[in-house]
N, C-alpha and C positions, 0 to 999 in steps of 0.2 A: 607560774604557769600550771594550770590544772591539767588533768588527764586528757580532757577533750581538746584543749588548746595545744597541748604537746603533740597529740596525734595529728591534729590539723596542720601543725607546723611541719611534721614529718612528711605529710602528703605534699605540702607546698614545696619542700626541698627536694623530694624525689621527682616531682614534676620539673623543677628547675634543672635537674640533672638528666632529664629525659630517661628516667629509669623504666624498667619493664612495667608494662601496664598492669600485669598481674600483681606485682608487688605494691604498686600504688593503690590498686583496688583493695588489697588486703588491709592496708592501713586506713583507707577511707571507710571501709566497712567497720573496722574496730572503733574508729572515731564515732561513727553513727551509733554503734552499740553502746559505747561508753556514755554518750549523751542520753540515750534512751534509758539505760539502767540507772543513772544518777550517781552522784558522789558518795552517798551513804552506803549503797550496796557495793560499790567499787571498793570502798575503804574496808568494809567487812570481809569481802572476798580476799582482798590483799592480806589482811591480818590473818586469815585462816588458810592462806595458800591455795585459794580456789579460783583465782582469776581465769585460768585457762580452761575451767569447766564451762565458761560462757562460750556458746557457739560463736565462732568467728574471732575469738581471742586466742592467739598462739603465743609461744615463748617471746618472740620479738616485741609484739604489741603489748604483752603483759609487762615486759621490762620497762617500756616507756611509761605505762600507767603507774607502775610501782614507784619509779623514780619521781614522778610528778607528785604522787601522794605522800612520799616521804619528805617532800620539800627540798630535795637535794639538787633539783634541776636534772635534766635528762642528759646523760652522757651520750646517748645515741643521737639526740638532737644536736648537741654541741659538735659531735663528730661530723654529722651531715652538714652543719653550717660551714665547717672548714672545707670539707671535701667537695662541696657543690658550689663554692664561691666562684663567681665568674670574673676572670681577670679583665682589666681594661688598660690598654697600652696607648698606642698612638691616637686612638679615637676618643680619648677622654674629653676633649673640648667639644667634639661633635656630639657625643652622648649628652653632654650638659646642655647643648643647644636644642635638643629635641623636646618638643612640647606635647607630643602625643604619639599614638601608635595607630596606623591606618589599616591594620589587618589583624582582626582578632575574632575569636569564636566563643560561643556560649552553649549552654544546654539546649538552646533552641535548635541547634543542628548537632554537630558532633563534639562540642566542647564539654568540659567536665565541671563547669561552674556556672552559676547564674550570671546574668548581665550585671546585677548589682555587685556581686562579689568581684567580678572582673574589674568593674569601674572603681570600686573602693581600693583594690590593689594598685591599679594604675595611679590613682590619686596619691597613695602612700609612697609610690616610687617617684613622685614629683611631677607627674604629667598634669597638664591642664585639661586634656580631653582624651577620649578613647573613641575610636570608630569601630562600631560593631558590624562585622561583615560575615555573617553566617552564610552557609552555602545555599545555592539555588536549587530548585526542585529536582532537576535531572539527577543530581547526585544523591540517589535514594539511600545508598550505603551510609551517607553522612546525615540522613534525615533532613535533606534540604528543604527550604521554605517555599511553599506555594505562595501564590499571590495573597491568598486569604491569611495564611499564617504570618507572612511578612507584615501585613497591615496590623495584625494583632501585636506583633513585636513593636511596631512603631508606637502603638498606644502605650505599651509598657515603658518604652524609652522616654516618652513625654512625661509620664508620671515620675519616673526616676530622676529626670532632670530637675523637676521641681523640688525633689527631696535632696538632691546632692549639690545643688547650686552653691558656689559658682563653677564647680567642676561640670563638664559637659560630656554627655554621650552623644556622638554624632551618628546619624543613621547611615547604614551602608549595606553592602552585600558583596560577597565574593561570587560573582556570576560566572557560570561555566561558559566557556567559548565552545559552541557546538562545532561539529565537523565541517559544516558549511560556512562557518564564520559568524553565524547569528548568535544572539545572546539568550541564555536560558532564563528569561524573566520578562514579564510584561513591560513594554516600552514606557507606558505611563507610570508604572511603579518605579522604574529606574529613574525617571525624571524627578520623582519626589525625593529621592535619596540624596544625602549630602556627599557621599563618596562611593564610587563604584570601582571595585577591583575586579578585573577580568582575568581569568586563568584557564589554562587547558588542563583537564583532568582525565580525558579519555582519548583513546586511539593515539597514544603518544608516539607510536612508531609509524605514523603516516609518512608517505614519501615526502621528500624535502620540498618540492614545488607545492604540493597540496597543503602542507603544514604552513608554509610561508603565506600562501593565499588566505588560509583560514585565519591566521593571526592578524594580517593586514586588514581584512574585512572587519574584524572585531574592533581594531584600533580606530577605524574610521567612524565607528558609532559615536555620536556626540555625547553619549552618557558615560563613556569609559574615561576614567581618570588615571588609573594605575594598572600597569601590566604586571600581574603576579607571577612569582617563581617561573621565570621565562623559559627555562629549559626543561623543567619538570624532573630534573635529576635528583637522585639520592646517593649520598656518598658514604653512608654508614651501613655496616652489616653487609648483606648481599648486594645492596646498592641498586641503582637503576640508572641506565645510561641516559644522557640528555637527548632530547628530541632533536631531529635534524631539520633545520630551516635555514634560510638565508638571512643572517643577522644584519647585513647591510641594509637589506630591504625593510626588515622589521623595524630597525632603529630609525631608518629614514621616515617610516610611517609614524613612529612615536614622535619624532621631531615635527613632522608636518601637522599632526593633530594635537600636539602638546600633551602627550600622555607620559606620565612619569614611569620610569622603570623601577620596579621594586628590588631592593637589596634585601632578600629574604634571610632572616637571622636564624632560622631553625638550624640546629647543628647538623642534622642529617641532610639538609638541602644545600646550604652555603651557595645560593643561587643569586646572581649569575656567576659563572666561573670567571677567573681573573681576565682571561683574554677577551671575553665578551664585555666585561665591565669597562675595560680600556677602550674598546670600540664605541661603547655607548657614550663614554666621556667625550670622545672625539666628535660625536654627533651633537654634542651640546645639550644632552637630555637633562631633564629634572629626575630626581631620584626620591624614593620613599624608603626609609629604613624601618622595616616592619618585622615584628616577631612571629606573625602567623600563630599567635598563642592560642592553644586549646585548653589552657588551665592557668590559674593565677601565677604559679611559679614561673611559667614560661614567659610572662611579661618582662622578666628580667633579662631576656636574651638580646636586647638591643646593643650591648657592647660588642657582640660578635660582628654585627653589621657596621657599627661605628668604626671599629678597628679596620675592617675591610675597606670602607669608604676612605678613611684617612690615609691608609697605606697607598691608595690609588690617587690621592691628591684631590679628592672631592671636597669642596668647601660647603659651609652651611647654607650659603645663598642658593645652592642648587638642590637643596633637600626640602621637599614640600612639608614634611612634618616637623621642620624647624620653624614653620610659620605658626602664629597663634590661630585659634579656631576661626575667628572672623576672616583673617587673611587667607586661611586655607579654603574656606567656603567661597571667598571671592575668586580664588583660583579655579576651583572646581566648577563654578558657574560662569566661567569665562565664555 
């Protein structure tokens, strides 16, 4: 493993651990600098003790470069491999049954890697497909996709599918549910996509009745396939309380319109909470175990959702991304 590969692996593992973005960016910048400088100059600077004289290379990143150049392997990388490994308990069989991930992001919106890099990582993890669901235009902080940019993305995905076959990138979007229950993207564009994940990102503190109406109206849209991170909660750090809505009514709408409920695997979300998941099971809903990954390392998060699903008694026949790509598309086009 050369210096660039070692630094890239550190970035991957830090993303897997949901490390502070500043730390991830520091190693990503060092990786890019190492690639630009090249192995000969890196080796010369290492030999003369001048690695840290490169702007953007600090003691930690220099250590990774030095270990790679010395051919000793990186102790820092090995340490991270152990520290960030994701355990898998009751959900082992469910995780093995998953054939894809229906909620992921790329640099087209607020992700940290290209579609191709996300796809190749998913393939290496054993997936048959990846659904690319970048944000819709209203989420400007996430550089959401306008109709025009989304169409450009579809062109890129078509080209990548020719290159990566038989692995498949399915087209999609995480479309914002507007306060009035409408969807933040052109209806004709939504009809062209393979998978539509609908999520609430704004006005999370709406009154209970208004939030319930908002979600039900979105679920009634024939293009919606999956309801993303249903409560909007965050349970890490300062956290964020879950939105207030009538779950019986929302899950009844999911059942009526055959919309899958997402089991969001992000460690800071863990959404839905256990009580709502139990209620959704009683309603006979389908589920989608998704990482909501914004970086390649985060594509490894499915064990969190698989364990949660298994502990709740959910079987693979109720999980839409345990379906093959063609079966999934048959379900979304129902």
